[in-house]
C-alpha positions as CSV (number, residue, x, y, z in Angstrom):
1,M,84.2,152.9,179.9
2,K,85.3,149.7,181.5
3,K,82.4,148.1,183.2
4,P,81.1,147.1,179.5
5,V,84.3,145.3,179.3
6,L,84.0,143.4,182.7
7,L,80.3,142.3,181.9
8,V,81.6,141.1,178.3
9,A,84.3,138.7,180.3
10,A,82.0,137.4,183.2
11,A,79.4,136.9,180.0
12,L,82.4,134.1,178.5
13,S,83.2,132.8,181.5
14,A,79.8,132.0,182.6
15,A,79.3,130.6,178.6
16,A,82.4,128.7,179.1
17,V,80.8,126.6,182.5
18,L,77.9,126.0,180.8
19,T,78.5,125.0,177.7
20,P,81.9,122.6,177.9
21,W,81.5,121.4,174.4
22,A,82.8,124.6,173.3
23,Q,86.2,124.3,174.4
24,K,86.6,120.2,172.9
25,A,84.4,117.6,171.9
26,A,85.4,114.4,173.9
27,V,85.9,111.3,171.5
28,P,84.2,108.5,172.4
29,E,86.2,105.3,172.6
30,S,86.4,102.3,169.5
31,R,83.9,99.2,170.4
32,A,85.1,96.2,171.1
33,V,85.3,93.7,168.6
34,A,83.2,90.7,168.1
35,P,84.8,87.2,168.5
36,R,84.2,85.7,165.1
37,G,85.0,82.2,165.6
38,P,86.5,79.8,163.0
39,L,85.7,80.3,159.3
40,L,83.2,78.0,158.6
41,P,84.4,74.5,156.7
42,H,83.3,75.6,153.0
43,E,84.9,78.8,153.8
44,Q,88.2,77.3,154.9
45,A,88.0,74.7,151.8
46,L,87.6,78.0,149.1
47,A,89.9,80.5,150.6
48,G,92.5,77.5,150.9
49,L,91.8,76.8,147.5
50,F,92.4,80.1,145.8
51,Q,95.2,80.2,147.9
52,S,97.1,77.3,146.9
53,A,95.9,77.9,142.9
54,A,96.8,81.7,142.7
55,P,100.4,81.4,142.4
56,S,99.9,79.4,139.3
57,V,97.5,82.0,137.7
58,A,99.5,84.5,135.3
59,Y,98.5,88.1,134.7
60,I,99.1,89.0,130.9
61,T,100.0,91.7,129.4
62,T,100.9,93.0,125.7
63,E,101.2,95.4,123.4
64,R,100.0,95.5,119.8
65,L,100.2,98.4,117.1
66,E,96.7,99.6,115.9
67,R,96.4,102.1,113.3
68,T,95.4,106.3,115.2
69,G,95.2,107.3,111.3
70,L,96.1,107.2,107.6
71,F,99.6,107.0,108.2
72,T,100.2,106.6,111.6
73,A,100.3,103.8,114.4
74,G,100.6,104.0,117.9
75,L,100.6,101.3,121.1
76,A,97.8,99.8,122.1
77,Q,97.9,97.8,125.5
78,G,95.9,94.6,126.1
79,A,95.5,92.3,129.1
80,G,94.4,88.5,130.0
81,S,94.8,85.4,132.1
82,G,96.9,82.7,131.8
83,F,98.3,79.5,134.0
84,V,101.4,78.0,134.4
85,W,101.5,74.8,132.4
86,D,104.8,73.5,133.7
87,A,107.9,73.5,135.4
88,K,109.9,74.8,132.1
89,G,108.1,78.2,132.4
90,H,105.4,77.2,129.8
91,V,102.1,79.8,130.3
92,V,98.8,78.7,128.8
93,T,96.5,81.5,127.9
94,N,93.9,82.1,124.3
95,F,95.3,82.6,121.1
96,H,92.6,85.7,121.2
97,V,94.8,87.4,124.1
98,L,97.9,87.5,121.8
99,D,96.3,88.0,118.7
100,G,98.7,90.4,116.9
101,A,100.6,91.2,119.7
102,R,104.5,92.8,119.2
103,S,105.2,92.0,122.8
104,V,104.1,89.9,125.6
105,A,104.7,89.8,129.9
106,V,103.6,87.8,132.2
107,S,103.1,88.6,135.8
108,L,103.2,85.5,138.7
109,D,102.1,85.7,142.3
110,A,101.8,89.7,142.1
111,G,105.6,89.6,141.4
112,K,107.5,91.7,138.3
113,P,106.5,91.5,134.8
114,I,108.5,88.6,132.7
115,P,109.0,88.8,129.2
116,A,107.8,85.6,127.2
117,Q,107.6,84.8,123.8
118,V,105.0,82.9,121.8
119,V,106.0,79.1,120.8
120,G,102.7,78.2,119.7
121,F,99.5,79.0,119.0
122,S,95.9,77.6,117.7
123,E,93.0,80.0,116.3
124,D,91.0,77.0,115.7
125,Y,91.0,76.2,119.5
126,D,91.3,79.5,120.9
127,L,94.6,78.6,122.8
128,A,98.1,79.5,122.4
129,V,101.5,78.8,124.7
130,V,104.3,81.6,125.6
131,K,107.5,81.0,127.5
132,L,108.8,82.8,130.2
133,A,111.9,84.5,129.7
134,T,113.1,84.2,133.0
135,V,111.8,80.5,135.1
136,P,111.6,81.4,138.5
137,A,112.4,78.8,140.8
138,N,109.5,78.5,142.9
139,L,107.1,78.3,139.8
140,R,103.9,75.9,140.4
141,P,102.4,74.6,137.6
142,I,98.6,74.0,138.3
143,P,97.3,70.5,138.7
144,L,95.3,69.4,136.1
145,G,91.8,67.4,136.4
146,T,89.4,66.3,133.6
147,S,86.2,67.1,131.9
148,N,84.8,64.1,130.8
149,D,82.9,63.8,134.6
150,L,81.7,67.0,135.1
151,R,78.4,67.2,136.2
152,I,76.0,70.1,135.9
153,G,75.3,71.5,139.3
154,Q,78.6,71.2,140.5
155,A,80.8,73.3,141.8
156,V,83.4,75.7,139.6
157,Y,85.6,78.6,140.7
158,A,87.2,80.8,138.3
159,I,90.5,82.8,138.8
160,G,91.5,85.6,136.7
161,N,92.4,89.3,136.1
162,P,88.9,91.0,135.1
163,F,89.3,94.7,133.9
164,G,92.9,94.4,134.9
165,L,91.6,94.0,138.7
166,S,94.4,90.6,139.0
167,R,94.2,87.7,140.9
168,T,90.0,87.5,141.1
169,L,88.0,84.8,142.1
170,T,84.7,84.4,141.2
171,T,82.4,81.1,142.3
172,G,79.6,79.4,140.5
173,I,78.1,76.0,139.5
174,V,78.6,74.3,135.6
175,S,75.4,75.8,134.4
176,A,75.4,73.5,130.6
177,L,77.9,71.0,129.2
178,D,78.4,70.2,125.9
179,R,77.9,73.9,124.6
180,H,79.8,74.8,120.6
181,L,82.2,77.4,121.1
182,P,82.7,79.7,117.8
183,T,86.5,80.6,117.4
184,S,88.1,80.8,114.0
185,E,86.4,81.2,110.6
186,Y,83.7,78.4,110.3
187,R,85.1,76.8,113.2
188,E,84.0,75.6,116.8
189,I,84.5,74.1,120.0
190,A,82.6,71.0,120.9
191,G,82.1,69.9,124.5
192,A,82.7,73.6,126.0
193,I,81.7,74.3,129.2
194,Q,79.3,76.7,130.1
195,T,79.1,78.3,133.6
196,D,77.8,81.2,135.9
197,A,81.0,81.8,137.5
198,A,81.4,85.6,136.7
199,I,83.6,85.9,133.8
200,N,84.7,89.4,132.5
201,P,87.1,91.4,130.1
202,G,90.4,89.9,131.6
203,N,89.3,86.3,132.3
204,S,90.2,85.1,129.1
205,G,92.8,82.7,129.4
206,G,92.4,82.2,132.8
207,P,91.7,78.8,134.8
208,L,88.1,77.2,136.1
209,L,88.9,74.6,138.6
210,D,86.9,72.4,140.1
211,S,86.2,71.7,144.4
212,A,89.8,70.4,144.5
213,G,91.5,72.7,142.6
214,R,92.5,71.1,139.2
215,L,92.0,72.5,136.2
216,V,88.8,71.7,134.3
217,G,88.5,74.3,131.4
218,V,90.1,77.8,130.2
219,N,87.6,80.6,130.2
220,S,87.3,82.2,127.1
221,A,84.4,84.0,126.2
222,I,80.6,85.4,127.5
223,R,77.8,86.3,126.1
224,S,76.6,89.8,127.3
225,P,75.0,92.1,125.6
226,S,76.8,95.0,127.6
227,G,79.8,93.2,128.0
228,G,79.8,92.6,131.3
229,S,79.4,89.4,133.3
230,S,75.8,88.1,132.8
231,G,76.1,84.6,134.6
232,V,76.6,82.9,130.7
233,G,80.3,81.8,130.3
234,F,82.2,79.8,128.4
235,A,85.2,77.5,129.4
236,I,87.4,75.3,126.9
237,P,87.1,71.6,128.4
238,V,90.5,70.3,129.6
239,D,90.8,67.1,128.0
240,L,90.7,69.0,124.9
241,V,93.4,71.7,126.0
242,N,95.5,68.5,127.6
243,R,95.4,67.4,124.1
244,I,96.2,70.8,122.1
245,V,98.7,72.4,124.4
246,P,101.3,69.5,123.8
247,Q,101.6,70.0,120.5
248,L,101.7,73.9,120.7
249,I,104.8,73.5,122.6
250,A,106.2,70.9,120.8
251,R,105.6,72.0,116.9
252,G,104.1,75.6,117.4
253,K,100.8,74.8,115.6
254,A,98.1,72.0,116.5
255,A,96.5,69.1,114.6
256,L,93.4,69.5,112.3
257,P,91.3,67.1,111.8
258,G,89.6,67.3,108.4
259,I,88.5,65.2,105.5
260,G,90.0,67.2,102.4
261,I,86.6,69.2,101.3
262,R,86.2,73.1,101.2
263,A,82.8,74.5,101.9
264,I,80.5,76.7,100.8
265,D,80.2,79.8,102.8
266,P,77.6,78.9,105.0
267,V,75.8,82.6,105.1
268,I,75.1,81.4,101.3
269,A,74.1,78.0,101.8
270,A,71.2,79.1,104.6
271,R,70.2,81.7,102.2
272,A,69.6,79.0,100.0
273,G,67.4,77.0,102.4
274,I,70.4,74.8,102.7
275,T,71.0,72.9,106.4
276,G,74.0,71.0,106.2
277,V,78.0,71.2,104.9
278,V,77.6,71.7,101.2
279,V,80.8,70.5,99.5
280,A,82.2,73.1,97.9
281,E,85.7,71.7,96.4
282,V,87.1,67.4,96.9
283,L,91.0,67.6,97.2
284,R,92.6,65.5,95.1
285,G,94.3,62.1,96.8
286,S,92.4,63.1,99.9
287,P,89.7,60.6,102.0
288,A,86.8,62.3,100.7
289,A,87.8,61.9,97.2
290,E,88.5,58.3,97.8
291,A,84.9,58.3,99.2
292,G,83.2,59.3,96.3
293,L,82.5,62.8,97.7
294,V,80.9,65.1,94.8
295,P,81.3,68.7,94.9
296,V,79.3,71.7,93.3
297,D,79.1,71.9,89.9
298,R,81.0,74.8,88.7
299,R,79.5,74.6,85.5
300,T,76.1,74.6,85.6
301,G,76.1,75.1,89.7
302,D,74.1,72.2,90.6
303,V,74.7,71.2,94.0
304,G,77.0,67.9,94.8
305,D,76.8,66.0,98.4
306,V,75.7,67.9,101.6
307,I,76.8,66.4,104.8
308,V,74.1,66.3,107.2
309,A,75.6,64.3,110.1
310,V,79.0,62.8,111.4
311,N,78.4,59.6,113.7
312,G,74.8,60.0,113.7
313,R,75.1,63.5,115.1
314,P,73.5,66.3,112.8
315,V,75.6,69.0,111.3
316,E,74.0,72.4,110.2
317,A,76.9,73.9,108.6
318,M,80.8,74.0,108.8
319,G,81.2,74.6,112.3
320,T,79.4,71.9,113.5
321,F,81.0,69.5,111.2
322,A,84.5,70.7,112.3
323,A,83.4,70.2,115.9
324,E,82.6,66.4,115.1
325,L,85.5,65.6,113.3
326,D,87.4,66.8,116.3
327,R,85.1,64.9,118.7
328,A,85.7,61.8,116.4
329,G,89.2,62.1,116.3
330,I,92.4,61.9,113.7
331,G,93.0,58.6,112.5
332,T,89.5,57.5,113.1
333,T,86.7,56.5,110.7
334,A,83.9,58.6,110.7
335,E,80.4,57.9,109.0
336,L,79.4,60.9,107.3
337,T,75.6,60.8,105.8
338,V,75.0,62.4,102.7
339,I,72.3,63.8,101.0
340,R,72.8,64.3,97.0
341,G,69.4,64.8,95.4
342,R,66.5,63.6,97.3
343,K,68.5,60.7,98.3
344,D,70.3,60.3,101.5
345,R,73.2,57.7,102.0
346,K,76.0,56.6,104.5
347,I,79.2,56.7,103.3
348,R,82.6,55.8,106.0
349,V,85.2,58.1,105.8
350,K,88.8,58.6,107.3
351,V,89.7,61.4,109.4
352,V,93.5,63.3,108.6
353,D,95.3,66.0,110.2
354,V,94.8,68.9,107.3
355,Q,97.1,71.7,108.5
356,R,100.5,69.4,107.8
């Protein structure tokens, strides 16, 4: 009866000798790492640019009340980007990042969120400024560049927080210049920068930098059927930002160029086959009144003056008209090309601040 047991034991012993892997598999050694060598010059430059600029980039979170039912509401969270403007703790972002927010917090350089207070905003320029409740000692304002000498094809870099992923760097070029970027109703920003650097939801308000690490634009919008980056992003030019932000800090609002008219809804004008700004009302004592502009006749409905150009640049609707007045600047005199009936004429009118 014991022989089968001995045979089994012997068979197991032989198997152990023939198949040592059954006892314990050997772990191969890790492969040796090949020497990398120094980064290429353009890689070193890009890494240095990010290291220098990233501490100036802000991660902005907001809370706003949103209706959840007929008689109920709940808190909704939002996120965007921004950048440090000055050593006093002012941070710049887009107006639409803060629109409707009841509370704002700013995180800098992966630090803890700092409560912030809105000190000024402009829906027309899609810009806003918040001030940190506590100003860190090592606060680093972002270096400012200029946008008037940008060239199509030059490199640009975006740093922001797309989809809540903080301190993300994307690279690209200036794809086009002098685009029109719609902001508030009937208004546009002239001279917007188009870039193929990846801009996604959450990048709004973040900086667009040149290869010297200077701010050249504020990333604001994308054009995409899917809602994600498709290589068509738009930024507010820094020359405009550098004019508007000090006003927001000092006054809480920005001066708005105008001539003292109200215009017919562009949709109605387009349906009537009219290209240009149809004057609906001329405000008493305004530059438009002094220049003799004639509005629509409310009694008969007859169209009066239609503005079709400012300083020789065509305007198709109120958006481009406002952008051209902004380009001309408050305090200047603009030349308007005006059509009444079938006759056109040129008139000169002063551009004033209609925000006051």
